[in-house]
LUMBALO-996737 format. One record per residue (C-alpha): residue number from 1; z, y, x. Coordinates in Angstrom, 3 decimals. Each point is the difference from the previous one (the first is absolute). Layout:
// residues N
<atom NUM,<Z,Y,X>>
...
***
This chain:
// residues 127
<atom 1,<-29.066,48.167,21.287>>
<atom 2,<-0.798,2.384,-2.735>>
<atom 3,<1.528,1.671,-3.027>>
<atom 4,<-2.262,0.077,-3.212>>
<atom 5,<1.313,1.603,-2.669>>
<atom 6,<0.243,-1.495,-3.715>>
<atom 7,<1.639,1.833,-2.517>>
<atom 8,<2.563,2.903,0.006>>
<atom 9,<3.658,-1.069,-1.317>>
<atom 10,<0.235,0.692,-3.188>>
<atom 11,<-4.105,-1.380,-0.516>>
<atom 12,<1.436,-4.089,0.820>>
<atom 13,<3.546,-0.416,-2.146>>
<atom 14,<1.618,-2.775,0.109>>
<atom 15,<-1.405,-3.235,-1.836>>
<atom 16,<-3.518,1.821,1.083>>
<atom 17,<-3.230,-0.620,2.418>>
<atom 18,<-2.800,1.086,1.293>>
<atom 19,<-2.976,-1.559,1.468>>
<atom 20,<-1.480,2.005,2.790>>
<atom 21,<-3.203,-0.708,2.575>>
<atom 22,<0.673,0.318,3.762>>
<atom 23,<-3.434,-0.276,1.429>>
<atom 24,<-1.239,-3.588,-1.107>>
<atom 25,<3.486,-1.146,-1.364>>
<atom 26,<1.289,0.518,-3.377>>
<atom 27,<4.030,0.133,-0.394>>
<atom 28,<2.663,0.092,-2.096>>
<atom 29,<2.595,2.115,0.129>>
<atom 30,<3.023,-0.585,-2.003>>
<atom 31,<3.293,1.654,-0.988>>
<atom 32,<2.727,-3.353,-0.410>>
<atom 33,<3.245,1.412,-1.357>>
<atom 34,<-0.332,3.971,2.178>>
<atom 35,<-1.737,-1.608,3.028>>
<atom 36,<-3.082,-0.283,1.450>>
<atom 37,<-2.422,-3.629,1.114>>
<atom 38,<-3.982,0.244,0.193>>
<atom 39,<-1.336,-3.342,0.057>>
<atom 40,<-3.817,-0.610,0.434>>
<atom 41,<-1.937,-0.571,-3.060>>
<atom 42,<-1.821,-3.729,0.566>>
<atom 43,<1.285,-2.796,-0.913>>
<atom 44,<-0.124,-2.746,2.455>>
<atom 45,<-1.089,-3.308,-2.643>>
<atom 46,<-3.507,1.810,-0.727>>
<atom 47,<-0.333,3.472,0.728>>
<atom 48,<1.603,1.274,-3.499>>
<atom 49,<1.036,3.812,-0.429>>
<atom 50,<3.162,-1.134,0.997>>
<atom 51,<1.808,3.737,-1.247>>
<atom 52,<-1.431,-0.491,-3.269>>
<atom 53,<2.421,-2.757,-1.075>>
<atom 54,<3.195,1.074,-1.578>>
<atom 55,<2.880,0.776,1.443>>
<atom 56,<3.048,-1.592,-0.962>>
<atom 57,<2.876,-2.716,0.926>>
<atom 58,<0.191,-3.609,0.239>>
<atom 59,<2.297,-2.704,-1.112>>
<atom 60,<2.958,-0.566,2.492>>
<atom 61,<1.177,-3.121,1.649>>
<atom 62,<2.306,-1.369,-2.670>>
<atom 63,<1.764,-3.288,-1.438>>
<atom 64,<-2.203,-3.033,-1.987>>
<atom 65,<-1.384,1.866,-3.835>>
<atom 66,<2.365,3.154,1.208>>
<atom 67,<-3.434,3.170,0.241>>
<atom 68,<1.145,3.041,2.260>>
<atom 69,<-2.116,2.762,-0.133>>
<atom 70,<0.105,2.623,2.781>>
<atom 71,<-1.523,1.736,3.102>>
<atom 72,<-1.713,2.111,-2.794>>
<atom 73,<-2.216,2.705,0.877>>
<atom 74,<0.048,-1.467,3.414>>
<atom 75,<-2.924,-2.638,-0.297>>
<atom 76,<-4.105,0.993,-0.318>>
<atom 77,<-1.448,-3.281,-1.686>>
<atom 78,<-3.755,-0.449,0.283>>
<atom 79,<-2.603,0.862,-2.891>>
<atom 80,<-1.753,-2.944,0.799>>
<atom 81,<1.729,-3.667,0.462>>
<atom 82,<4.034,1.715,0.222>>
<atom 83,<0.929,-0.410,3.249>>
<atom 84,<3.318,2.283,0.489>>
<atom 85,<0.675,1.805,3.433>>
<atom 86,<3.065,2.538,0.596>>
<atom 87,<-1.205,3.232,-0.412>>
<atom 88,<2.717,1.037,3.248>>
<atom 89,<-1.178,-2.714,2.949>>
<atom 90,<-3.870,-1.302,-1.540>>
<atom 91,<1.678,-4.074,-0.060>>
<atom 92,<-0.602,-1.872,-2.956>>
<atom 93,<2.404,-1.293,-1.530>>
<atom 94,<-1.362,-3.094,0.169>>
<atom 95,<-0.828,-0.887,3.712>>
<atom 96,<0.882,0.902,3.172>>
<atom 97,<-3.557,-0.130,0.861>>
<atom 98,<-1.710,1.790,-2.687>>
<atom 99,<0.928,4.309,0.285>>
<atom 100,<-1.794,3.374,-0.354>>
<atom 101,<0.125,2.452,2.650>>
<atom 102,<2.507,2.327,-0.680>>
<atom 103,<-0.327,3.595,1.916>>
<atom 104,<3.325,2.584,0.759>>
<atom 105,<0.757,2.808,-2.559>>
<atom 106,<1.303,3.390,1.199>>
<atom 107,<1.361,3.355,-2.055>>
<atom 108,<-0.611,2.810,1.716>>
<atom 109,<0.266,3.623,-1.612>>
<atom 110,<0.012,-1.210,-3.450>>
<atom 111,<-2.911,-1.961,0.836>>
<atom 112,<-1.241,-3.851,-0.375>>
<atom 113,<-1.240,-1.130,3.671>>
<atom 114,<-1.602,-3.275,0.755>>
<atom 115,<-0.191,-0.728,3.838>>
<atom 116,<-3.340,-1.915,1.082>>
<atom 117,<0.161,-1.217,3.365>>
<atom 118,<1.986,-2.150,2.719>>
<atom 119,<3.089,0.959,-2.123>>
<atom 120,<-1.646,-1.476,-3.169>>
<atom 121,<0.996,-3.304,0.576>>
<atom 122,<4.177,0.123,-0.040>>
<atom 123,<0.741,-1.468,-3.346>>
<atom 124,<2.416,1.421,-2.378>>
<atom 125,<-0.246,3.691,1.213>>
<atom 126,<0.908,2.364,-2.163>>
<atom 127,<1.771,3.047,-1.347>>
***
């Protein structure tokens, strides 16, 4: 397991993100309501740079003719075809079989770090 420093905590405020290069991988690191998450900058549909898409919310389950918006700032939408992914887990919102890789993020001594290696496959790990 390797830690890769990404940013000082103060340089990645709530609602912001940063795209970093770790070896051959491009990874988006996001501050979602004070917690940090990271996803691979690659849409599994056709390879778009996923993290260049908008960060938004989505419609929630509701009654007929009712529109409920929620999960604001928790979803990244592919800039090419609009596929939506949960920033916390990397899972798509439309299929349990489709996801983008997510990476654990830890904060140590005021620095945000990506965790790359054996622990990187655990979903939902964040600080």
